[in-house]
C-alpha positions in Angstrom: 0.0 0.0 0.0 1.3 3.5 -0.8 1.9 5.8 2.0 1.0 9.5 1.9 4.7 10.3 1.3 4.9 7.9 -1.7 1.7 9.5 -3.1 3.2 12.9 -2.7 6.5 11.9 -4.4 4.5 10.5 -7.3 2.5 13.7 -7.4 5.7 15.8 -7.5 7.1 13.7 -10.3 3.9 14.2 -12.4 4.0 17.9 -11.8 7.6 18.2 -12.9 6.8 16.0 -16.0 3.7 18.0 -16.9 5.3 21.4 -16.4 8.2 20.4 -18.6 6.0 19.0 -21.2 3.6 21.9 -21.3 6.4 24.4 -21.8 7.7 22.3 -24.7 4.2 22.2 -26.2 3.6 25.9 -25.7 6.9 27.3 -27.1 7.8 24.7 -29.7 5.1 22.2 -30.7 2.0 24.4 -31.0 3.7 27.2 -32.8 5.1 24.7 -35.3 1.6 23.7 -36.2 1.6 26.7 -38.4 4.4 25.2 -40.6 2.6 21.9 -41.4 1.2 22.0 -44.9 -2.6 22.1 -45.3 -2.5 18.7 -47.0 -0.5 17.0 -44.3 -2.2 18.7 -41.3 -5.1 16.3 -40.6 -2.8 13.3 -40.5 -0.1 15.2 -38.5 -2.7 16.5 -36.0 -4.1 13.0 -35.4 -0.6 11.6 -34.9 0.2 14.4 -32.5 -2.9 13.9 -30.4 -2.6 10.1 -30.3 1.1 10.3 -29.3 0.9 13.2 -26.8 -2.0 11.5 -25.1 0.3 8.6 -24.2 2.6 11.1 -22.4 0.0 13.3 -20.9 -3.0 11.1 -19.8 -1.2 9.0 -17.1 0.5 12.1 -15.7 -2.7 14.1 -15.5 -4.8 11.3 -13.9 -2.6 10.8 -10.9 -2.5 14.5 -9.8 -6.3 14.7 -10.4 -6.8 11.5 -8.3 -4.7 12.8 -5.5 -6.4 16.2 -5.5 -9.7 14.4 -5.2 -8.4 12.3 -2.4 -7.6 15.5 -0.5 -10.9 17.1 -1.5 -12.8 14.2 0.1 -11.0 14.8 3.4 -8.2 12.3 3.5 -4.9 13.4 5.2 -2.0 13.9 2.9 0.7 14.6 5.4 -0.5 17.9 6.8 0.1 20.2 3.8 -3.4 21.6 4.2 -2.9 25.1 2.6 -0.6 23.6 0.0 -3.1 20.9 -1.0 -6.0 23.3 -1.2 -3.9 25.3 -3.7 -3.0 22.0 -5.6 -6.6 21.0 -5.7 -7.7 24.4 -7.1 -4.9 24.5 -9.7 -5.6 20.9 -10.9 -9.3 21.7 -11.1 -8.6 24.8 -13.2 -6.2 22.9 -15.4 -8.9 20.3 -16.1 -11.5 23.1 -16.8 -9.1 24.9 -19.2 -8.4 21.6 -20.9 -12.1 20.7 -21.3 -13.4 24.2 -22.3 -10.6 25.6 -24.4 -7.9 23.1 -25.5 -10.2 20.2 -26.4 -12.5 22.4 -28.5 -9.5 23.8 -30.5 -8.2 20.3 -31.1 -11.6 19.0 -32.2 -11.7 21.8 -34.7 -8.2 21.2 -35.9 -8.9 17.5 -36.3 -11.0 18.6 -39.4 -8.1 20.5 -41.0 -5.6 23.3 -40.6 -7.0 26.6 -39.5 -4.5 29.4 -38.6 -7.0 31.2 -36.4 -7.7 28.1 -34.4 -4.0 27.4 -34.0 -3.5 30.9 -32.7 -6.4 30.4 -30.3 -4.9 27.1 -29.2 -1.6 28.8 -28.4 -3.4 31.7 -26.6 -5.7 29.4 -24.5 -2.8 27.1 -23.6 -1.1 29.9 -21.6 -3.4 29.5 -18.6 -2.6 25.8 -18.4 1.1 26.5 -18.8 1.0 29.1 -16.0 -1.1 26.8 -13.8 1.4 23.9 -14.2 4.2 26.3 -13.5 2.5 27.5 -10.3 2.1 23.8 -9.4 5.8 23.3 -9.8 6.5 26.4 -7.7 4.3 24.8 -4.9 6.2 21.6 -5.1 9.6 23.4 -5.0 8.5 25.5 -2.1 7.7 22.3 -0.1 11.0 20.7 -1.2 13.0 23.7 -0.1 10.8 24.3 3.0 9.6 27.7 1.9 6.4 28.7 3.7 3.4 29.5 1.5 
């Protein structure tokens, strides 16, 4: 059985992973969508979505599950203020993903649209900043900085 400390270590790993990945997506991958030819875009976009899901889905499920464990009142080692912030950030990340990112990807799955690519990049900034804030919380705990 996993202890609260091992859950927190797994959470921290996922946050580092997702923060690194989202910055890569934000500054490199999404902007490069603009350079894929119209003819190749549908196939490219499907491959991108299928492959990125393998990297993202497991790493988003664990923080969400842990946030829900905290939300339901379980003790996660006494980081009450921190875990309230984690729970809020994870909830906002999921809302941003569902409301903004998923819609843009659905539209792009039908073909290249420069305006939609720009919206995807724009609306990915809140997720990028939220994951970065999550990383800041993890680092604050690791270096014993009071929030």
